[in-house]
One Martini backbone bead per residue (centre of mass of N, CA, C, O) as a GRO file, in nm:
protein
  530
    1MET     BB    1   0.054   0.062  -0.014
    2CYS     BB    2   0.306   0.248  -0.003
    3GLN     BB    3   0.392   0.214  -0.296
    4CYS     BB    4   0.137   0.341  -0.428
    5GLU     BB    5   0.163   0.618  -0.306
    6CYS     BB    6   0.443   0.685  -0.434
    7VAL     BB    7   0.352   0.659  -0.730
    8SER     BB    8   0.136   0.880  -0.716
    9HIS     BB    9   0.327   1.109  -0.655
   10ILE     BB   10   0.482   1.098  -0.916
   11SER     BB   11   0.248   1.130  -1.119
   12ARG     BB   12   0.137   1.408  -1.010
   13ARG     BB   13   0.350   1.633  -0.921
   14LYS     BB   14   0.244   1.701  -0.631
   15THR     BB   15   0.255   1.958  -0.366
   16SER     BB   16   0.281   2.084  -0.045
   17SER     BB   17   0.427   2.344   0.116
   18SER     BB   18   0.337   2.258   0.415
   19SER     BB   19   0.484   1.990   0.378
   20SER     BB   20   0.774   1.868   0.519
   21SER     BB   21   0.838   1.560   0.520
   22SER     BB   22   0.722   1.470   0.241
   23GLY     BB   23   0.863   1.692   0.063
   24LYS     BB   24   1.154   1.601   0.129
   25ALA     BB   25   1.126   1.316   0.028
   26ARG     BB   26   1.048   1.386  -0.268
   27SER     BB   27   1.292   1.564  -0.339
   28GLN     BB   28   1.504   1.351  -0.286
   29ALA     BB   29   1.387   1.156  -0.498
   30GLY     BB   30   1.414   1.341  -0.739
   31LYS     BB   31   1.717   1.370  -0.724
   32PHE     BB   32   1.781   1.073  -0.737
   33VAL     BB   33   1.659   1.031  -1.021
   34ASN     BB   34   1.822   1.235  -1.178
   35GLN     BB   35   2.096   1.112  -1.109
   36VAL     BB   36   2.037   0.844  -1.233
   37GLY     BB   37   1.970   0.954  -1.516
   38ARG     BB   38   2.247   1.096  -1.565
   39ALA     BB   39   2.424   0.836  -1.513
   40GLU     BB   40   2.241   0.625  -1.728
   41THR     BB   41   2.276   0.767  -1.993
   42PRO     BB   42   2.343   0.777  -2.300
   43LYS     BB   43   2.564   0.913  -2.516
   44GLU     BB   44   2.354   1.073  -2.680
   45GLN     BB   45   2.241   1.236  -2.443
   46ARG     BB   46   2.496   1.372  -2.371
   47SER     BB   47   2.540   1.520  -2.636
   48SER     BB   48   2.273   1.680  -2.624
   49SER     BB   49   2.347   1.824  -2.363
   50ASP     BB   50   2.599   1.965  -2.467
   51ALA     BB   51   2.449   2.119  -2.689
   52SER     BB   52   2.268   2.281  -2.496
   53ARG     BB   53   2.494   2.424  -2.338
   54ARG     BB   54   2.590   2.597  -2.604
   55SER     BB   55   2.376   2.764  -2.585
   56HIS     BB   56   2.181   3.075  -2.503
   57ARG     BB   57   2.156   3.000  -2.209
   58PRO     BB   58   2.148   3.035  -1.898
   59PRO     BB   59   2.346   2.924  -1.654
   60GLN     BB   60   2.121   2.840  -1.445
   61GLU     BB   61   1.959   2.657  -1.636
   62ALA     BB   62   2.180   2.461  -1.712
   63ALA     BB   63   2.244   2.365  -1.424
   64THR     BB   64   1.916   2.390  -1.346
   65PRO     BB   65   1.657   2.253  -1.516
   66HIS     BB   66   1.471   2.134  -1.252
   67ALA     BB   67   1.435   2.386  -1.091
   68PRO     BB   68   1.223   2.552  -0.903
   69SER     BB   69   1.045   2.804  -0.844
   70PRO     BB   70   0.969   2.981  -0.576
   71GLY     BB   71   0.636   3.017  -0.648
   72SER     BB   72   0.581   2.747  -0.719
   73ARG     BB   73   0.368   2.444  -0.692
   74THR     BB   74   0.579   2.284  -0.862
   75HIS     BB   75   0.889   2.047  -0.857
   76HIS     BB   76   0.809   1.839  -1.083
   77THR     BB   77   0.958   1.684  -1.357
   78PRO     BB   78   1.011   1.528  -1.617
   79ILE     BB   79   1.176   1.223  -1.690
   80PRO     BB   80   1.413   1.169  -1.911
   81ASN     BB   81   1.484   0.862  -2.028
   82MET     BB   82   1.343   0.644  -1.822
   83GLY     BB   83   1.361   0.345  -1.708
   84SER     BB   84   1.252   0.068  -1.528
   85GLY     BB   85   1.486   0.068  -1.319
   86HIS     BB   86   1.445   0.354  -1.208
   87TYR     BB   87   1.161   0.301  -1.088
   88PHE     BB   88   1.244   0.080  -0.890
   89TRP     BB   89   1.439   0.252  -0.708
   90ALA     BB   90   1.236   0.466  -0.635
   91ILE     BB   91   1.021   0.290  -0.499
   92LEU     BB   92   1.209   0.162  -0.284
   93TYR     BB   93   1.281   0.430  -0.143
   94PHE     BB   94   0.989   0.512  -0.076
   95ALA     BB   95   0.923   0.266   0.106
   96SER     BB   96   1.126   0.315   0.326
   97LEU     BB   97   1.015   0.588   0.413
   98CYS     BB   98   0.726   0.500   0.484
   99SER     BB   99   0.795   0.291   0.703
  100ALA     BB  100   0.939   0.477   0.894
  101SER     BB  101   0.702   0.666   0.945
  102LEU     BB  102   0.503   0.448   1.062
  103ALA     BB  103   0.682   0.360   1.300
  104ASN     BB  104   0.680   0.631   1.445
  105ASN     BB  105   0.362   0.643   1.474
  106ALA     BB  106   0.338   0.354   1.648
  107LYS     BB  107   0.474   0.491   1.896
  108ILE     BB  108   0.297   0.415   2.172
  109ASN     BB  109   0.201   0.486   2.509
  110PHE     BB  110  -0.010   0.264   2.681
  111ARG     BB  111   0.041   0.327   2.973
  112GLU     BB  112  -0.071   0.610   2.965
  113LYS     BB  113  -0.349   0.509   2.880
  114GLU     BB  114  -0.410   0.351   3.138
  115LYS     BB  115  -0.403   0.591   3.333
  116LYS     BB  116  -0.630   0.747   3.203
  117VAL     BB  117  -0.846   0.525   3.240
  118LEU     BB  118  -0.828   0.501   3.547
  119ASP     BB  119  -0.895   0.803   3.599
  120GLN     BB  120  -1.169   0.783   3.460
  121ILE     BB  121  -1.310   0.534   3.631
  122LEU     BB  122  -1.144   0.603   3.937
  123GLY     BB  123  -1.218   0.869   4.005
  124ALA     BB  124  -1.313   1.127   4.168
  125GLY     BB  125  -1.664   1.093   4.172
  126LYS     BB  126  -1.702   0.820   3.972
  127TYR     BB  127  -1.642   0.597   4.209
  128ASP     BB  128  -1.812   0.359   4.431
  129ALA     BB  129  -1.712   0.090   4.643
  130ARG     BB  130  -1.989   0.066   4.828
  131ILE     BB  131  -2.132  -0.011   4.565
  132ARG     BB  132  -2.298  -0.242   4.418
  133PRO     BB  133  -2.357  -0.406   4.154
  134SER     BB  134  -2.548  -0.496   3.923
  135GLY     BB  135  -2.716  -0.697   3.756
  136ILE     BB  136  -2.831  -0.845   3.501
  137ASN     BB  137  -2.847  -0.608   3.255
  138GLY     BB  138  -2.883  -0.377   3.478
  139THR     BB  139  -3.030  -0.470   3.710
  140ASP     BB  140  -3.172  -0.519   4.049
  141GLY     BB  141  -3.039  -0.763   4.101
  142PRO     BB  142  -2.817  -0.984   4.177
  143ALA     BB  143  -2.494  -1.035   4.213
  144ILE     BB  144  -2.263  -1.221   4.013
  145VAL     BB  145  -2.037  -1.474   4.144
  146ARG     BB  146  -1.755  -1.646   4.029
  147ILE     BB  147  -1.592  -1.953   4.121
  148ASN     BB  148  -1.243  -2.054   4.155
  149LEU     BB  149  -0.995  -2.326   4.204
  150PHE     BB  150  -0.644  -2.380   4.310
  151VAL     BB  151  -0.474  -2.661   4.424
  152ARG     BB  152  -0.144  -2.673   4.535
  153SER     BB  153  -0.170  -2.787   4.850
  154ILE     BB  154  -0.149  -3.052   5.106
  155MET     BB  155  -0.011  -3.084   5.398
  156THR     BB  156  -0.215  -3.163   5.649
  157ILE     BB  157  -0.370  -3.440   5.842
  158SER     BB  158  -0.547  -3.432   6.144
  159ASP     BB  159  -0.682  -3.647   6.378
  160ILE     BB  160  -0.671  -3.513   6.662
  161LYS     BB  161  -0.775  -3.217   6.541
  162MET     BB  162  -0.950  -3.217   6.291
  163GLU     BB  163  -0.758  -3.120   6.031
  164TYR     BB  164  -0.652  -2.905   5.753
  165SER     BB  165  -0.407  -2.807   5.506
  166VAL     BB  166  -0.409  -2.535   5.263
  167GLN     BB  167  -0.313  -2.439   4.923
  168LEU     BB  168  -0.450  -2.156   4.732
  169THR     BB  169  -0.617  -2.032   4.436
  170PHE     BB  170  -0.830  -1.748   4.446
  171ARG     BB  171  -1.132  -1.686   4.241
  172GLU     BB  172  -1.306  -1.395   4.113
  173GLN     BB  173  -1.613  -1.307   3.909
  174TRP     BB  174  -1.740  -0.998   3.772
  175THR     BB  175  -1.983  -0.742   3.691
  176ASP     BB  176  -1.906  -0.383   3.623
  177GLU     BB  177  -2.040  -0.126   3.437
  178ARG     BB  178  -1.861   0.120   3.560
  179LEU     BB  179  -1.579  -0.026   3.412
  180LYS     BB  180  -1.601   0.073   3.140
  181PHE     BB  181  -1.396   0.080   2.829
  182ASP     BB  182  -1.166   0.173   2.598
  183ASP     BB  183  -0.944  -0.043   2.397
  184ILE     BB  184  -0.816   0.066   2.137
  185GLN     BB  185  -0.859  -0.155   1.922
  186GLY     BB  186  -0.743  -0.400   2.124
  187ARG     BB  187  -0.488  -0.290   2.299
  188LEU     BB  188  -0.667  -0.316   2.563
  189LYS     BB  189  -0.731  -0.596   2.749
  190TYR     BB  190  -0.637  -0.491   3.043
  191LEU     BB  191  -0.648  -0.394   3.387
  192THR     BB  192  -0.422  -0.344   3.661
  193LEU     BB  193  -0.446  -0.435   4.007
  194THR     BB  194  -0.337  -0.423   4.379
  195GLU     BB  195  -0.595  -0.277   4.500
  196ALA     BB  196  -0.899  -0.369   4.643
  197ASN     BB  197  -1.021  -0.077   4.742
  198ARG     BB  198  -1.098   0.045   4.457
  199VAL     BB  199  -1.311  -0.180   4.456
  200TRP     BB  200  -1.563  -0.386   4.455
  201MET     BB  201  -1.619  -0.646   4.708
  202PRO     BB  202  -1.676  -0.941   4.816
  203ASP     BB  203  -1.798  -1.098   5.138
  204LEU     BB  204  -1.601  -1.344   5.166
  205PHE     BB  205  -1.592  -1.659   5.350
  206PHE     BB  206  -1.464  -1.907   5.566
  207SER     BB  207  -1.652  -2.118   5.777
  208ASN     BB  208  -1.409  -2.355   5.845
  209GLU     BB  209  -1.200  -2.167   5.966
  210LYS     BB  210  -0.909  -2.129   6.175
  211GLU     BB  211  -0.667  -2.050   5.970
  212GLY     BB  212  -0.492  -1.761   5.801
  213HIS     BB  213  -0.298  -1.646   5.514
  214PHE     BB  214  -0.101  -1.448   5.333
  215HIS     BB  215   0.114  -1.370   5.054
  216ASN     BB  216   0.429  -1.144   5.055
  217ILE     BB  217   0.635  -1.304   4.866
  218ILE     BB  218   0.763  -1.031   4.762
  219MET     BB  219   0.479  -0.984   4.687
  220PRO     BB  220   0.168  -0.951   4.674
  221ASN     BB  221  -0.058  -1.226   4.604
  222VAL     BB  222  -0.227  -1.002   4.399
  223TYR     BB  223  -0.504  -0.936   4.163
  224ILE     BB  224  -0.661  -0.704   3.927
  225ARG     BB  225  -0.895  -0.729   3.662
  226ILE     BB  226  -0.995  -0.511   3.392
  227PHE     BB  227  -1.236  -0.517   3.151
  228PRO     BB  228  -1.393  -0.353   2.896
  229ASN     BB  229  -1.692  -0.490   2.993
  230GLY     BB  230  -1.649  -0.487   3.336
  231SER     BB  231  -1.483  -0.723   3.407
  232VAL     BB  232  -1.385  -0.889   3.714
  233LEU     BB  233  -1.063  -1.012   3.843
  234TYR     BB  234  -0.986  -1.205   4.139
  235SER     BB  235  -0.660  -1.283   4.283
  236ILE     BB  236  -0.534  -1.527   4.530
  237ARG     BB  237  -0.296  -1.634   4.778
  238ILE     BB  238  -0.366  -1.897   5.019
  239SER     BB  239  -0.362  -2.012   5.368
  240LEU     BB  240  -0.534  -2.298   5.527
  241THR     BB  241  -0.715  -2.392   5.830
  242LEU     BB  242  -0.941  -2.668   5.843
  243ALA     BB  243  -1.215  -2.817   5.935
  244CYS     BB  244  -1.252  -3.196   6.003
  245PRO     BB  245  -1.484  -3.402   6.053
  246MET     BB  246  -1.451  -3.732   6.191
  247ASN     BB  247  -1.493  -4.090   6.122
  248LEU     BB  248  -1.334  -4.361   6.329
  249LYS     BB  249  -1.457  -4.656   6.305
  250LEU     BB  250  -1.248  -4.757   6.047
  251TYR     BB  251  -0.986  -4.729   6.181
  252PRO     BB  252  -0.753  -4.762   5.904
  253LEU     BB  253  -1.030  -4.815   5.693
  254ASP     BB  254  -1.087  -4.524   5.592
  255ARG     BB  255  -1.293  -4.234   5.492
  256GLN     BB  256  -1.258  -3.883   5.427
  257ILE     BB  257  -1.454  -3.571   5.447
  258CYS     BB  258  -1.338  -3.263   5.330
  259SER     BB  259  -1.428  -2.922   5.363
  260LEU     BB  260  -1.500  -2.617   5.155
  261ARG     BB  261  -1.628  -2.314   5.275
  262MET     BB  262  -1.833  -2.054   5.109
  263ALA     BB  263  -1.952  -1.726   5.218
  264SER     BB  264  -2.164  -1.481   5.299
  265TYR     BB  265  -2.179  -1.232   5.539
  266GLY     BB  266  -2.391  -0.975   5.449
  267TRP     BB  267  -2.504  -1.073   5.190
  268THR     BB  268  -2.776  -1.163   5.037
  269THR     BB  269  -2.952  -1.317   4.778
  270ASN     BB  270  -3.064  -1.031   4.689
  271ASP     BB  271  -2.746  -0.921   4.628
  272LEU     BB  272  -2.584  -1.211   4.651
  273VAL     BB  273  -2.432  -1.457   4.425
  274PHE     BB  274  -2.287  -1.779   4.423
  275LEU     BB  275  -2.091  -1.937   4.162
  276TRP     BB  276  -1.980  -2.170   3.962
  277LYS     BB  277  -1.765  -2.222   3.730
  278GLU     BB  278  -1.765  -2.312   3.435
  279GLY     BB  279  -1.645  -2.646   3.377
  280ASP     BB  280  -1.359  -2.592   3.599
  281PRO     BB  281  -1.365  -2.496   3.917
  282VAL     BB  282  -1.162  -2.734   4.008
  283GLN     BB  283  -0.810  -2.752   4.083
  284VAL     BB  284  -0.532  -2.988   4.074
  285VAL     BB  285  -0.242  -3.078   4.133
  286LYS     BB  286  -0.068  -3.339   4.003
  287ASN     BB  287   0.178  -3.353   4.235
  288LEU     BB  288   0.007  -3.485   4.481
  289HIS     BB  289   0.135  -3.543   4.819
  290LEU     BB  290   0.061  -3.773   5.084
  291PRO     BB  291   0.153  -3.956   5.362
  292ARG     BB  292  -0.162  -4.105   5.447
  293PHE     BB  293  -0.302  -4.005   5.176
  294THR     BB  294  -0.565  -4.004   4.918
  295LEU     BB  295  -0.693  -3.825   4.651
  296GLU     BB  296  -0.972  -3.927   4.477
  297LYS     BB  297  -1.191  -3.683   4.509
  298PHE     BB  298  -1.417  -3.414   4.396
  299LEU     BB  299  -1.686  -3.195   4.509
  300THR     BB  300  -1.947  -2.983   4.403
  301ASP     BB  301  -2.148  -2.740   4.594
  302TYR     BB  302  -2.435  -2.628   4.775
  303CYS     BB  303  -2.484  -2.415   5.108
  304ASN     BB  304  -2.728  -2.272   5.195
  305SER     BB  305  -2.825  -2.035   5.445
  306LYS     BB  306  -3.044  -1.991   5.731
  307THR     BB  307  -3.140  -1.706   5.911
  308ASN     BB  308  -3.263  -1.435   6.083
  309THR     BB  309  -3.136  -1.236   5.842
  310GLY     BB  310  -3.126  -1.467   5.621
  311GLU     BB  311  -3.011  -1.561   5.303
  312TYR     BB  312  -2.705  -1.737   5.213
  313SER     BB  313  -2.449  -1.786   5.020
  314CYS     BB  314  -2.303  -2.111   4.924
  315LEU     BB  315  -1.995  -2.301   4.901
  316LYS     BB  316  -1.860  -2.638   4.819
  317VAL     BB  317  -1.587  -2.867   4.890
  318ASP     BB  318  -1.540  -3.223   4.846
  319LEU     BB  319  -1.288  -3.416   5.002
  320LEU     BB  320  -1.163  -3.739   4.918
  321PHE     BB  321  -1.010  -3.946   5.157
  322LYS     BB  322  -0.760  -4.207   5.162
  323ARG     BB  323  -0.624  -4.435   5.361
  324GLU     BB  324  -0.312  -4.557   5.409
  325PHE     BB  325  -0.255  -4.909   5.490
  326SER     BB  326   0.045  -4.981   5.486
  327TYR     BB  327   0.149  -4.837   5.734
  328TYR     BB  328  -0.028  -5.000   5.941
  329LEU     BB  329   0.054  -5.283   5.868
  330ILE     BB  330   0.358  -5.241   5.957
  331GLN     BB  331   0.317  -5.080   6.247
  332ILE     BB  332   0.073  -5.280   6.372
  333TYR     BB  333  -0.031  -5.561   6.261
  334ILE     BB  334   0.232  -5.725   6.253
  335PRO     BB  335   0.340  -5.684   6.542
  336CYS     BB  336   0.095  -5.805   6.682
  337CYS     BB  337   0.121  -6.088   6.558
  338MET     BB  338   0.403  -6.146   6.678
  339LEU     BB  339   0.330  -6.126   6.972
  340VAL     BB  340   0.120  -6.353   6.980
  341ILE     BB  341   0.315  -6.584   6.878
  342VAL     BB  342   0.522  -6.561   7.099
  343SER     BB  343   0.326  -6.638   7.334
  344TRP     BB  344   0.307  -6.952   7.224
  345VAL     BB  345   0.590  -7.065   7.321
  346SER     BB  346   0.508  -7.155   7.610
  347PHE     BB  347   0.367  -7.425   7.521
  348TRP     BB  348   0.666  -7.564   7.453
  349LEU     BB  349   0.745  -7.557   7.730
  350ASP     BB  350   0.835  -7.658   8.023
  351GLN     BB  351   0.674  -7.672   8.318
  352GLY     BB  352   0.949  -7.626   8.496
  353ALA     BB  353   0.991  -7.332   8.330
  354VAL     BB  354   0.904  -7.073   8.492
  355PRO     BB  355   1.083  -6.821   8.417
  356ALA     BB  356   1.043  -6.834   8.113
  357ARG     BB  357   0.723  -6.822   8.101
  358VAL     BB  358   0.690  -6.562   8.260
  359SER     BB  359   0.874  -6.361   8.103
  360LEU     BB  360   0.735  -6.399   7.834
  361GLY     BB  361   0.438  -6.310   7.908
  362VAL     BB  362   0.512  -6.029   8.035
  363THR     BB  363   0.660  -5.899   7.785
  364THR     BB  364   0.424  -5.924   7.581
  365LEU     BB  365   0.216  -5.765   7.751
  366LEU     BB  366   0.372  -5.494   7.767
  367THR     BB  367   0.416  -5.452   7.462
  368MET     BB  368   0.121  -5.443   7.393
  369ALA     BB  369   0.040  -5.207   7.568
  370THR     BB  370   0.234  -4.995   7.441
  371GLN     BB  371   0.110  -5.015   7.155
  372THR     BB  372  -0.171  -4.920   7.232
  373SER     BB  373  -0.094  -4.642   7.361
  374GLY     BB  374   0.040  -4.524   7.097
  375ILE     BB  375  -0.222  -4.531   6.924
  376ASN     BB  376  -0.406  -4.357   7.116
  377ALA     BB  377  -0.221  -4.094   7.109
  378SER     BB  378  -0.295  -4.041   6.781
  379LEU     BB  379  -0.589  -4.004   6.899
  380PRO     BB  380  -0.891  -3.930   6.968
  381PRO     BB  381  -1.130  -3.916   7.223
  382VAL     BB  382  -1.369  -4.143   7.173
  383SER     BB  383  -1.687  -4.312   7.230
  384TYR     BB  384  -1.611  -4.510   7.018
  385THR     BB  385  -1.532  -4.795   6.830
  386LYS     BB  386  -1.262  -4.898   6.672
  387ALA     BB  387  -1.085  -5.108   6.465
  388ILE     BB  388  -0.816  -5.089   6.629
  389ASP     BB  389  -0.946  -5.168   6.902
  390VAL     BB  390  -1.019  -5.457   6.832
  391TRP     BB  391  -0.735  -5.558   6.761
  392THR     BB  392  -0.576  -5.486   7.021
  393GLY     BB  393  -0.771  -5.629   7.218
  394VAL     BB  394  -0.742  -5.914   7.111
  395CYS     BB  395  -0.434  -5.935   7.128
  396LEU     BB  396  -0.427  -5.881   7.440
  397THR     BB  397  -0.601  -6.130   7.510
  398PHE     BB  398  -0.402  -6.352   7.402
  399VAL     BB  399  -0.168  -6.282   7.578
  400PHE     BB  400  -0.312  -6.311   7.851
  401GLY     BB  401  -0.402  -6.603   7.793
  402ALA     BB  402  -0.113  -6.723   7.795
  403LEU     BB  403  -0.055  -6.650   8.090
  404LEU     BB  404  -0.304  -6.805   8.211
  405GLU     BB  405  -0.223  -7.082   8.110
  406PHE     BB  406   0.022  -7.121   8.293
  407ALA     BB  407  -0.124  -7.101   8.549
  408LEU     BB  408  -0.300  -7.354   8.493
  409VAL     BB  409  -0.067  -7.550   8.458
  410ASN     BB  410   0.057  -7.514   8.736
  411TYR     BB  411  -0.187  -7.608   8.895
  412ALA     BB  412  -0.213  -7.894   8.752
  413SER     BB  413   0.066  -7.995   8.837
  414ARG     BB  414   0.019  -7.985   9.142
  415SER     BB  415  -0.231  -8.166   9.141
  416ASP     BB  416  -0.086  -8.415   9.019
  417MET     BB  417   0.114  -8.444   9.252
  418HIS     BB  418  -0.107  -8.489   9.469
  419LYS     BB  419  -0.226  -8.747   9.347
  420GLU     BB  420   0.022  -8.918   9.348
  421ASN     BB  421   0.063  -8.909   9.653
  422MET     BB  422  -0.214  -9.040   9.723
  423LYS     BB  423  -0.170  -9.304   9.569
  424LYS     BB  424   0.077  -9.389   9.720
  425LYS     BB  425  -0.045  -9.403   9.997
  426ARG     BB  426  -0.272  -9.610   9.920
  427ARG     BB  427  -0.081  -9.839   9.839
  428ASP     BB  428   0.049  -9.862  10.107
  429LEU     BB  429  -0.200  -9.932  10.272
  430GLU     BB  430  -0.282 -10.187  10.113
  431GLN     BB  431  -0.022 -10.338  10.166
  432ALA     BB  432  -0.046 -10.341  10.472
  433SER     BB  433  -0.321 -10.492  10.486
  434LEU     BB  434  -0.228 -10.752  10.345
  435ASP     BB  435  -0.010 -10.822  10.539
  436ALA     BB  436  -0.205 -10.849  10.789
  437ALA     BB  437  -0.384 -11.085  10.666
  438SER     BB  438  -0.165 -11.295  10.620
  439ASP     BB  439  -0.095 -11.320  10.919
  440LEU     BB  440  -0.382 -11.406  11.019
  441LEU     BB  441  -0.387 -11.678  10.851
  442ASP     BB  442  -0.144 -11.813  10.983
  443THR     BB  443  -0.255 -11.819  11.286
  444ASP     BB  444  -0.567 -11.925  11.169
  445SER     BB  445  -0.580 -12.226  11.019
  446ASN     BB  446  -0.850 -12.375  11.178
  447ALA     BB  447  -1.058 -12.228  11.029
  448THR     BB  448  -1.387 -12.199  10.926
  449PHE     BB  449  -1.591 -12.218  10.620
  450ALA     BB  450  -1.839 -12.130  10.417
  451MET     BB  451  -2.020 -12.306  10.175
  452LYS     BB  452  -2.110 -12.286   9.857
  453PRO     BB  453  -2.328 -12.351   9.630
  454LEU     BB  454  -2.315 -12.510   9.309
  455VAL     BB  455  -2.629 -12.470   9.286
  456ARG     BB  456  -2.861 -12.270   9.129
  457HIS     BB  457  -3.137 -12.104   9.124
  458PRO     BB  458  -3.351 -11.923   8.936
  459GLY     BB  459  -3.424 -11.710   9.172
  460ASP     BB  460  -3.144 -11.631   9.206
  461PRO     BB  461  -2.964 -11.335   9.226
  462LEU     BB  462  -2.679 -11.439   9.146
  463ALA     BB  463  -2.759 -11.568   8.872
  464LEU     BB  464  -2.856 -11.300   8.736
  465GLU     BB  465  -2.597 -11.145   8.743
  466LYS     BB  466  -2.425 -11.340   8.567
  467ARG     BB  467  -2.606 -11.309   8.314
  468LEU     BB  468  -2.558 -11.009   8.267
  469GLN     BB  469  -2.249 -11.028   8.230
  470CYS     BB  470  -2.258 -11.205   7.975
  471GLU     BB  471  -2.418 -11.007   7.792
  472VAL     BB  472  -2.219 -10.777   7.799
  473HIS     BB  473  -1.977 -10.936   7.668
  474MET     BB  474  -2.137 -10.998   7.395
  475GLN     BB  475  -2.116 -10.723   7.308
  476ALA     BB  476  -2.013 -10.481   7.104
  477PRO     BB  477  -1.753 -10.286   7.062
  478LYS     BB  478  -1.654  -9.975   7.100
  479ARG     BB  479  -1.553  -9.699   6.953
  480PRO     BB  480  -1.282  -9.517   6.960
  481ASN     BB  481  -1.172  -9.216   7.069
  482CYS     BB  482  -0.949  -8.999   6.939
  483CYS     BB  483  -0.910  -8.786   7.155
  484LYS     BB  484  -0.877  -8.984   7.391
  485THR     BB  485  -0.645  -9.137   7.271
  486TRP     BB  486  -0.458  -8.890   7.242
  487LEU     BB  487  -0.478  -8.796   7.550
  488SER     BB  488  -0.367  -9.068   7.677
  489LYS     BB  489  -0.062  -9.000   7.618
  490PHE     BB  490  -0.129  -8.782   7.842
  491PRO     BB  491  -0.140  -8.825   8.177
  492THR     BB  492  -0.148  -8.526   8.236
  493ARG     BB  493  -0.319  -8.229   8.263
  494SER     BB  494  -0.105  -8.017   8.198
  495LYS     BB  495  -0.022  -8.142   7.928
  496ARG     BB  496  -0.304  -8.118   7.795
  497ILE     BB  497  -0.330  -7.808   7.805
  498ASP     BB  498  -0.085  -7.748   7.613
  499VAL     BB  499  -0.185  -7.904   7.369
  500ILE     BB  500  -0.452  -7.758   7.329
  501SER     BB  501  -0.335  -7.466   7.301
  502ARG     BB  502  -0.167  -7.520   7.041
  503ILE     BB  503  -0.448  -7.528   6.880
  504THR     BB  504  -0.658  -7.322   6.975
  505PHE     BB  505  -0.521  -7.040   6.944
  506PRO     BB  506  -0.469  -7.041   6.628
  507LEU     BB  507  -0.765  -7.091   6.546
  508VAL     BB  508  -0.900  -6.847   6.681
  509PHE     BB  509  -0.717  -6.629   6.542
  510ALA     BB  510  -0.794  -6.703   6.252
  511LEU     BB  511  -1.098  -6.648   6.289
  512PHE     BB  512  -1.073  -6.355   6.369
  513ASN     BB  513  -0.946  -6.259   6.099
  514LEU     BB  514  -1.176  -6.333   5.915
  515VAL     BB  515  -1.391  -6.161   6.049
  516TYR     BB  516  -1.248  -5.883   6.046
  517TRP     BB  517  -1.183  -5.842   5.743
  518SER     BB  518  -1.464  -5.892   5.632
  519THR     BB  519  -1.610  -5.673   5.777
  520TYR     BB  520  -1.435  -5.408   5.718
  521LEU     BB  521  -1.413  -5.437   5.408
  522PHE     BB  522  -1.717  -5.434   5.356
  523ARG     BB  523  -1.781  -5.159   5.479
  524GLU     BB  524  -1.585  -5.001   5.292
  525GLU     BB  525  -1.746  -5.066   5.031
  526GLU     BB  526  -2.012  -4.934   5.120
  527ASP     BB  527  -1.891  -4.647   5.154
  528GLU     BB  528  -1.801  -4.615   4.856
  529THR     BB  529  -2.087  -4.624   4.720
  530PHE     BB  530  -2.173  -4.353   4.872
   0.00000   0.00000   0.00000
């Protein structure tokens, strides 16, 4: 386009005496073309020019044949005998001059324009930040504020305090028609502010917040963008410690839902309404790592509340955390199983090894009690029974039962010894009585004895008793009991108790594990479906 304008200037050969920059450029171009024409004319033209110089023209005209008169309106004359190459160089020269002039005109300081626009829309007496903006399409309805969040990190989730800490970028966007401005044909995309008190701001607060602070390193992490259509975007980076009521009945096989609630403090729904931004209102950083939890998903919802002063708009985000079970499996469940199994070693020790069995039982019991107290110290004192309480309680019961089993074995062993002593004394007494009877028979050898009859009558009771005994011996023998046969190998009751404990304790503990894991894992799956 610039080249066409330059060519038109050459063809018209007209200029205005008042234009300074363009007239100088065109005069320089004319001189350049004349010099090029004079330098590249053929020899015949040079000879004709020499002949013209010898004529009776005035010296000044011969020297400057194309110089314009002082009062003339045009200063360009036709260029004689100029070829197409000359026109090309002239057009190229004029194009460079035109582009340079346009570049100089394009250097406009738009930062100064921003200052003027800000002074124009936020000047004294022109904008009042105390008045809320109008509703949709300038109506008197409530102002609509759209919210979106970017979760940067989740630091800690405390079970004992029932709280969690989060760092996020919080954004609000609304429309204030009083802040519309001219964007200078798209050159000003938006205006940026760092002072929130210059414009009207929604009175949003976090209803379940315990602590919170802004970030001011190196500068305050906050900005406000005002767009040409009056749309306002407010963004700030904040760190919050929020309350998270937890249900620990399934601990440590539980899932917890921690909420982030945002509500209006003073404006009711008649004046201010919070809405989630369409599309993707909540974003979470990709490399989010938590020490004992995993963020499974998050849900956005509304939680408007009604009080005596009116209804207030409220938004909430529900974060679903799943507790990592591998930590508790290594630190709690496996050590407890090992302690229970170690307590069973006393069943295989000799009954007479009293110090070994006592020290083993007491040590495992104290270790299990210490483990239980350490687990409870990291949890809040709640009134209901947790899954970890059932596990530690049963394991402690098994360890305590092993210690009581040794006490029972010791008592049975002493009882067996007492019975053996009594049987020995009884045998001694019987032997003594037999010896005395034999001595009596020897001294009274002439004594007579009554002879029993050889034939019994049918009604004789003695004959009936003999017949019954014969019938009993003719019956089929009973099948031997395996358990009694196996226990008969261990003559003493104390030994039998140890043998029974070796089998009973592992079987009962295995049954408990089956019931425990099936119950709590099934309940965990039910909670997951909800």
